[in-house]
C-alpha positions as CSV (number, residue, x, y, z in Angstrom):
1,M,10.5,14.6,-0.5
2,S,6.8,14.9,-1.3
3,R,5.5,17.7,-3.5
4,E,2.2,19.3,-4.1
5,S,0.2,17.4,-6.7
6,G,-0.8,19.3,-9.8
7,S,1.9,22.0,-9.5
8,P,3.3,22.7,-13.0
9,A,6.6,23.8,-11.4
10,S,7.0,20.6,-9.4
11,P,5.9,17.5,-11.3
12,V,5.8,14.3,-9.4
13,R,9.2,12.6,-9.7
14,V,8.8,9.0,-10.9
15,M,11.1,6.0,-11.3
16,V,10.1,3.1,-13.5
17,V,11.5,-0.3,-12.6
18,E,10.6,-3.0,-15.2
19,D,12.9,-5.6,-16.7
20,Y,11.0,-5.9,-20.0
21,E,12.4,-3.0,-22.0
22,L,9.5,-2.5,-24.4
23,L,7.0,-2.3,-21.5
24,R,9.3,0.0,-19.5
25,E,9.5,2.4,-22.4
26,G,5.8,2.3,-22.8
27,L,5.2,3.1,-19.2
28,V,7.6,6.0,-19.4
29,L,5.8,7.5,-22.3
30,M,2.4,7.1,-20.7
31,V,3.6,8.7,-17.4
32,E,5.4,11.6,-19.0
33,R,2.8,12.6,-21.6
34,T,0.5,14.1,-18.9
35,G,2.9,16.8,-17.7
36,D,2.0,16.0,-14.1
37,F,4.8,13.5,-13.8
38,Q,8.5,13.5,-14.6
39,V,10.4,10.2,-15.0
40,V,13.7,10.9,-13.3
41,A,15.0,7.4,-13.6
42,Q,14.3,4.0,-15.1
43,A,15.8,0.7,-14.4
44,G,15.7,-2.8,-15.9
45,S,16.8,-4.6,-12.7
46,A,16.6,-4.4,-8.9
47,E,20.3,-3.7,-8.6
48,E,20.2,-0.9,-11.1
49,A,17.1,0.7,-9.3
50,L,18.8,0.6,-5.9
51,E,22.0,2.0,-7.4
52,V,20.4,5.1,-8.8
53,L,17.9,5.6,-6.0
54,D,19.9,8.1,-3.9
55,Q,20.6,10.3,-7.0
56,A,17.1,10.1,-8.4
57,R,15.1,10.7,-5.2
58,P,11.7,9.8,-6.7
59,D,8.4,10.7,-5.1
60,M,6.9,7.5,-6.6
61,I,8.3,4.2,-8.0
62,L,6.4,2.0,-10.4
63,L,7.9,-1.3,-9.5
64,D,7.6,-4.7,-11.2
65,L,6.7,-7.3,-8.6
66,V,8.7,-10.0,-10.4
67,L,12.3,-9.1,-11.2
68,P,15.4,-11.2,-12.0
69,Q,17.8,-11.9,-9.1
70,M,16.0,-9.8,-6.5
71,S,12.2,-9.7,-6.0
72,G,10.2,-6.5,-6.2
73,V,9.2,-7.1,-2.5
74,E,12.9,-6.9,-1.4
75,V,13.4,-3.8,-3.5
76,C,10.3,-2.2,-1.9
77,R,11.7,-3.1,1.6
78,Q,15.0,-1.5,0.9
79,V,13.4,1.6,-0.6
80,M,11.3,2.0,2.5
81,Q,14.3,1.7,4.7
82,R,16.1,4.5,2.9
83,F,13.2,6.7,1.8
84,P,10.0,5.9,3.8
85,E,8.0,8.7,2.2
86,T,8.4,7.3,-1.3
87,R,5.1,5.9,-2.8
88,V,5.8,2.4,-4.2
89,V,3.3,1.2,-6.7
90,L,3.4,-2.5,-7.7
91,L,3.1,-3.6,-11.3
92,T,2.3,-7.2,-12.0
93,G,1.0,-9.4,-14.8
94,K,-0.7,-11.8,-12.5
95,E,-2.5,-11.6,-9.1
96,D,0.1,-13.3,-6.8
97,L,-1.7,-12.6,-3.5
98,P,1.0,-13.9,-1.1
99,S,3.7,-11.8,-2.8
100,I,1.4,-8.7,-3.0
101,L,0.5,-9.0,0.7
102,E,4.2,-9.4,1.5
103,A,4.9,-6.2,-0.5
104,V,2.1,-4.4,1.3
105,Q,3.8,-5.3,4.6
106,A,7.1,-4.1,3.2
107,G,5.5,-0.7,2.5
108,A,3.9,-0.7,-1.0
109,C,0.9,1.6,-1.3
110,A,-0.8,0.4,-4.4
111,Y,-1.2,-2.5,-6.9
112,L,-1.8,-2.0,-10.6
113,P,-2.1,-4.7,-13.3
114,K,0.3,-4.4,-16.3
115,D,-2.6,-4.4,-18.7
116,I,-4.0,-1.2,-17.3
117,G,-5.0,1.4,-19.9
118,P,-3.1,4.7,-20.2
119,G,-5.9,6.9,-18.9
120,E,-6.6,4.6,-15.9
121,L,-2.9,4.4,-15.2
122,V,-2.5,8.2,-15.0
123,D,-5.7,8.6,-13.0
124,S,-4.5,6.0,-10.5
125,L,-1.1,7.6,-10.1
126,R,-2.8,11.0,-9.4
127,R,-5.0,9.4,-6.8
128,I,-2.0,7.7,-5.2
129,H,0.1,10.9,-5.1
130,Q,-2.8,12.7,-3.5
131,G,-2.9,10.2,-0.7
132,G,-5.3,7.6,-2.1
133,D,-4.9,3.9,-1.3
134,L,-5.7,1.6,-4.2
135,L,-5.2,-1.6,-2.2
136,E,-8.5,-1.8,-0.4
137,A,-10.7,-3.0,-3.3
138,F,-8.1,-5.6,-4.5
139,L,-7.4,-6.9,-1.0
140,G,-11.0,-6.8,-0.1
141,K,-12.0,-9.1,-2.9
142,R,-9.2,-11.6,-2.3
143,L,-9.7,-11.7,1.5
144,L,-13.4,-12.2,1.0
145,E,-12.6,-15.2,-1.2
146,A,-10.2,-16.5,1.5
147,L,-12.8,-16.1,4.2
148,T,-15.5,-17.8,2.1
149,G,-13.2,-20.6,0.9
150,D,-13.4,-19.6,-2.8
151,S,-9.7,-19.5,-3.5
152,A,-6.9,-21.7,-2.2
153,S,-4.2,-19.2,-3.1
154,S,-6.2,-16.5,-1.2
155,V,-6.3,-18.7,1.9
156,D,-2.5,-19.2,1.7
157,G,-2.1,-15.4,1.4
158,L,-4.5,-14.7,4.3
159,S,-2.7,-17.2,6.5
160,A,0.6,-15.6,5.8
161,L,-0.8,-12.1,6.6
162,S,-3.1,-12.7,9.6
163,A,-1.2,-15.3,11.5
164,P,0.0,-13.6,14.7
165,S,3.7,-14.2,14.1
166,R,4.6,-11.5,16.7
167,P,1.7,-11.9,19.2
168,Q,1.5,-9.1,21.6
169,P,-1.3,-8.1,24.0
170,A,-2.9,-4.8,22.9
171,S,-1.8,-3.1,26.1
172,A,1.8,-3.7,25.1
173,L,1.5,-1.6,22.0
174,L,-1.9,0.2,21.7
175,S,-4.1,1.7,24.4
176,A,-7.5,0.2,24.9
177,R,-9.1,3.2,23.3
178,E,-6.8,3.0,20.3
179,V,-7.7,-0.6,19.8
180,Q,-11.4,0.4,19.9
181,V,-10.8,3.1,17.3
182,L,-8.8,0.7,15.1
183,R,-11.6,-1.9,15.4
184,G,-14.1,0.7,14.2
185,I,-11.9,1.4,11.2
186,Q,-11.6,-2.3,10.5
187,E,-15.4,-2.6,10.5
188,G,-15.6,0.0,7.8
189,G,-16.4,3.1,9.8
190,S,-15.4,6.6,8.9
191,N,-13.9,8.9,11.5
192,R,-17.4,10.4,12.0
193,V,-19.0,6.9,12.5
194,V,-16.2,5.8,14.9
195,A,-16.6,9.0,16.8
196,E,-20.3,8.6,17.2
197,K,-20.0,4.9,18.2
198,L,-17.4,5.7,20.9
199,S,-19.0,9.0,22.0
200,I,-15.9,11.1,21.2
201,S,-15.1,13.8,18.8
202,E,-13.8,13.3,15.2
203,F,-10.8,15.3,16.2
204,T,-10.1,12.8,19.0
205,V,-10.5,9.9,16.5
206,A,-8.0,11.6,14.2
207,N,-5.5,12.0,17.0
208,H,-5.9,8.4,18.0
209,L,-5.2,7.4,14.4
210,K,-2.1,9.5,14.2
211,N,-0.8,7.8,17.3
212,I,-1.8,4.4,16.0
213,F,0.1,5.0,12.7
214,R,3.2,6.1,14.6
215,K,3.2,3.1,16.9
216,L,2.6,0.6,14.1
217,G,5.0,2.3,11.7
218,V,2.4,2.8,9.0
219,H,1.0,5.8,7.0
220,D,-2.6,4.8,6.3
221,R,-5.7,3.0,7.7
222,T,-5.4,0.0,5.4
223,R,-1.9,-1.0,6.6
224,A,-2.8,-0.1,10.2
225,V,-5.5,-2.8,10.2
226,L,-3.3,-5.3,8.4
227,V,-0.3,-4.8,10.7
228,A,-2.6,-5.0,13.8
229,M,-4.0,-8.3,12.6
230,D,-0.5,-9.6,11.9
231,R,0.5,-8.7,15.5
232,G,-2.6,-10.3,17.0
233,L,-4.1,-6.9,18.1
234,L,-7.2,-7.5,16.0
235,T,-9.0,-10.6,15.0
236,S,-9.6,-11.5,11.4
237,L,-13.3,-12.0,11.4
238,P,-14.4,-8.3,11.2
239,L,-12.3,-8.0,8.0
240,L,-15.2,-9.4,6.1
241,A,-17.3,-6.4,7.0
242,W,-14.4,-3.9,6.7
243,F,-13.2,-5.0,3.2
244,G,-16.7,-5.9,2.1
245,S,-17.6,-2.2,2.2
246,S,-15.1,-1.5,-0.5
247,L,-16.3,-4.2,-3.0
């Protein structure tokens, strides 16, 4: 379902899901004016969005985190079950860390505030479509607050994320070498840095990451670390260094 970014013949197909009509129409105008994106569907409720999903087949969904009757988190979860390659971008008027972390675990790839400017919105969507991950800086700041005790809500969100609710020994899911590679990523290392640290090639690191993504059911480094923490495969302490590098 993915398309080459920047191709005039194949604009990125976008669905906008927002219950506030005026804001929804504004988002549609901002997205379509660039020519890079085509709004193929818009919805004012979760039910409407899920109803038109099969026909619209969007590459990307701008999804309000707070919707009536069904949460944006649940919408994200259902979208991922049906179309796992779709890029789900959260839109929210407040930084509700527990809900955002829950949506990340459900498959969301980015978080954007509703007061974002038109230029920043379009730039962010382009980065997301090209494979960028806009969660690291946001999560890094909040998890740093949690680890230093600066925010009670962040502590609650971190507990919900990092508690090993499905504890498994690393050997049951990842090989010892894969855990070493993932720990290097967690500590902020690039493929080159991890390769040098483990005395292996960058190609080998990339192959390990590919296997890690497959085993954990994720598509990027950020979620690989978060899921590994959630399953007890990595400890939470090195997160301070890993996320701190993106602040």
